[in-house]
C-alpha positions as CSV (number, residue, x, y, z in Angstrom):
1,M,20.7,0.8,-4.9
2,F,16.9,1.3,-5.2
3,T,14.8,-1.9,-5.5
4,L,11.2,-2.0,-6.6
5,P,8.6,-3.5,-4.2
6,K,7.7,-7.1,-4.8
7,R,4.5,-7.1,-6.8
8,A,3.5,-10.8,-6.5
9,I,3.8,-13.5,-3.9
10,S,3.1,-17.2,-3.9
11,S,0.4,-18.8,-1.9
12,K,3.0,-20.2,0.5
13,E,4.4,-16.7,1.1
14,G,0.9,-15.4,1.6
15,E,0.1,-18.0,4.1
16,M,3.2,-17.1,6.1
17,M,2.2,-13.4,6.0
18,F,-1.3,-14.4,7.2
19,A,0.1,-16.4,10.0
20,N,2.2,-13.5,11.3
21,G,-0.9,-11.3,11.5
22,K,0.8,-8.1,10.3
23,S,-0.6,-7.9,6.8
24,I,-3.9,-6.8,5.4
25,F,-5.7,-9.1,3.0
26,L,-7.9,-7.4,0.4
27,D,-10.4,-9.4,-1.6
28,V,-11.2,-7.8,-5.0
29,R,-13.8,-10.3,-6.1
30,T,-17.6,-9.7,-6.1
31,N,-19.7,-9.8,-3.0
32,A,-21.2,-13.1,-4.1
33,E,-17.8,-14.7,-4.5
34,H,-16.6,-13.4,-1.1
35,D,-19.8,-14.7,0.6
36,Q,-19.1,-18.2,-0.7
37,R,-15.4,-18.4,0.4
38,S,-12.9,-16.0,1.8
39,I,-9.7,-15.6,3.8
40,P,-10.7,-14.7,7.4
41,N,-10.7,-11.0,8.3
42,S,-10.0,-10.0,4.7
43,L,-11.4,-6.7,3.5
44,L,-13.8,-6.7,0.5
45,I,-13.6,-4.1,-2.2
46,P,-14.6,-5.4,-5.6
47,L,-12.1,-4.4,-8.3
48,D,-14.7,-2.3,-10.2
49,E,-15.1,-0.2,-7.0
50,L,-11.5,0.0,-5.8
51,A,-10.4,3.2,-7.6
52,Y,-13.1,5.3,-5.9
53,R,-13.0,3.5,-2.5
54,L,-9.2,4.0,-1.8
55,D,-10.1,6.3,1.1
56,E,-11.5,3.3,2.9
57,I,-8.1,1.7,3.1
58,E,-6.0,4.8,3.5
59,K,-5.2,3.9,7.1
60,Y,-3.4,0.7,5.8
61,K,-1.1,2.6,3.4
62,N,2.0,1.7,5.4
63,N,1.0,-2.0,5.9
64,N,1.7,-4.8,3.5
65,I,-1.6,-5.4,1.6
66,V,-2.0,-8.9,0.1
67,V,-4.5,-8.6,-2.8
68,Y,-6.4,-11.7,-3.9
69,C,-9.2,-12.8,-6.2
70,R,-10.1,-16.2,-7.6
71,V,-6.9,-16.9,-9.6
72,G,-4.8,-13.8,-9.6
73,N,-5.9,-11.8,-12.6
74,R,-8.2,-9.1,-11.1
75,S,-5.9,-8.9,-8.1
76,G,-3.0,-8.2,-10.4
77,V,-4.8,-5.2,-11.8
78,A,-5.8,-4.1,-8.3
79,T,-2.2,-4.4,-7.1
80,D,-0.9,-2.1,-9.9
81,L,-3.6,0.4,-9.0
82,L,-2.6,0.3,-5.3
83,I,1.1,0.6,-5.9
84,N,0.5,3.5,-8.3
85,N,-1.3,5.2,-5.4
86,G,1.5,4.7,-2.9
87,Y,0.3,1.5,-1.2
88,R,2.6,-1.5,-0.3
89,A,0.5,-4.1,-2.2
90,M,1.3,-7.5,-3.6
91,N,-0.7,-9.9,-5.7
92,L,-1.4,-13.3,-4.3
93,L,-0.5,-15.6,-7.3
94,G,-3.1,-18.3,-7.9
95,G,-5.7,-16.4,-5.8
96,I,-8.0,-18.1,-3.4
97,T,-8.0,-21.2,-5.7
98,D,-4.4,-22.0,-4.7
99,W,-4.7,-20.8,-1.1
100,N,-4.1,-23.5,1.5
101,G,-4.4,-21.3,4.6
102,P,-7.5,-20.7,6.7
103,I,-10.8,-20.3,4.8
104,L,-14.3,-19.1,5.7
105,T,-17.1,-20.8,3.8
106,N,-20.8,-20.5,3.6
């Protein structure tokens, strides 16, 4: 039986994936939002640039990519784009707002 990849994960699941260090975290918010608060070591590609910057993350195509934004709306759009292009992506529900894991702030 074929099963579809999981497209969304809870903050708790995301925190466990962060802790194991094997997943890539992708922030699709704006530069200004990322500069204020972000998940450590996350990549930043704003949603409006993602479609033409996929080559920058090509090397992560076989990794789990956890996509986040402020609350999960933009990251949901980005997750669909990534999955449609062959990536193993999942949307972090609640975004950075619900994130209780490590945070970088300025």
